[in-house]
C-alpha positions in Angstrom: 15.5 -13.8 14.4 12.1 -13.0 12.8 9.1 -15.3 13.7 8.5 -18.1 11.3 6.2 -17.5 8.3 6.5 -13.7 8.5 7.6 -11.2 5.8 8.3 -7.5 6.0 6.0 -5.1 4.4 7.9 -2.8 2.0 5.9 0.2 3.0 5.2 0.1 6.7 8.2 -2.2 7.3 6.3 -4.3 9.9 6.9 -8.1 10.0 3.5 -9.6 9.2 2.3 -13.1 8.7 3.0 -14.3 5.2 -0.7 -14.8 4.5 -1.2 -11.0 4.9 1.4 -10.1 2.2 0.3 -9.2 -1.3 2.3 -8.0 -4.3 1.8 -4.3 -5.3 2.7 -3.3 -8.9 4.8 -0.1 -8.5 3.9 0.6 -12.1 0.2 -0.3 -12.4 -0.6 -3.3 -14.7 -3.1 -1.1 -16.7 -0.2 1.2 -17.4 2.3 -1.4 -18.5 3.5 -2.8 -15.2 5.2 -6.2 -15.3 5.9 -8.8 -12.6 9.3 -7.4 -11.9 7.6 -4.0 -11.0 6.1 -5.6 -7.8 6.9 -5.2 -4.2 5.5 -7.0 -1.1 3.0 -5.1 1.0 0.8 -6.1 3.9 -2.9 -6.1 3.0 -3.7 -3.0 5.0 -1.0 -0.9 3.3 -2.0 -2.2 -0.2 -5.6 -1.5 0.4 -4.8 2.0 1.7 -2.7 2.9 -1.4 -5.5 2.0 -3.7 -8.1 3.7 -1.5 -6.1 6.9 -1.5 -4.5 7.1 -5.0 -5.7 6.4 -8.5 -3.6 4.2 -10.8 -2.7 7.3 -12.8 -1.3 9.0 -9.6 0.6 5.9 -8.7 2.1 5.6 -12.1 3.0 9.3 -12.6 4.4 10.3 -9.2 4.3 7.3 -6.8 6.1 4.6 -8.7 8.8 3.8 -6.1 8.9 2.8 -2.5 10.7 6.0 -1.6 8.0 8.2 -3.1 5.2 6.1 -1.5 6.9 6.4 1.9 7.2 10.2 1.5 3.6 10.7 0.2 2.0 13.3 2.4 -1.4 11.7 2.3 0.0 8.4 3.7 1.8 9.9 6.7 -1.1 9.6 9.2 -1.8 6.1 8.0 1.8 5.0 8.2 2.2 6.4 11.7 -1.0 4.6 12.8 -0.3 1.2 11.1 3.2 0.9 12.5 1.6 0.8 16.0 -0.9 -2.0 15.1 -0.5 -5.7 15.8 1.0 -7.3 12.7 -1.6 -10.1 12.4 -4.6 -7.8 12.0 -6.3 -6.9 8.8 -8.4 -3.8 8.6 -11.4 -2.5 6.7 -10.5 0.4 4.3 -12.7 3.1 2.9 -12.0 5.1 -0.2 -10.4 8.5 0.5 -12.6 11.6 -0.1 -9.8 12.9 -2.3 -9.7 9.8 -4.5 -10.6 10.7 -8.1 -13.2 7.8 -8.3 -14.9 9.1 -5.2 -15.4 12.6 -6.8 -17.4 11.0 -9.7 -20.1 9.8 -7.2 -21.1 13.3 -6.0 
């Protein structure tokens, strides 16, 4: 039986405290995503998605849990996060390959 006040993250599939769960729009809001397009993610996974991919990428090719779980860029992160204690939150930096990061150089 899962510990009380925990929820599974849809991406890393860890059971984390409910206060570390956020709702990710599988179809970004700016691209027409609605409330029913959301899935629960732990804060580290949610932050990592947005630090790695633009909303355009998320909309065009990563709009399902299956495609997110298979995304090559996320594999090292997913392998790492699954080993972490579920009650920890982590600092996240924008990926060097993120489109917004390229504009800064």
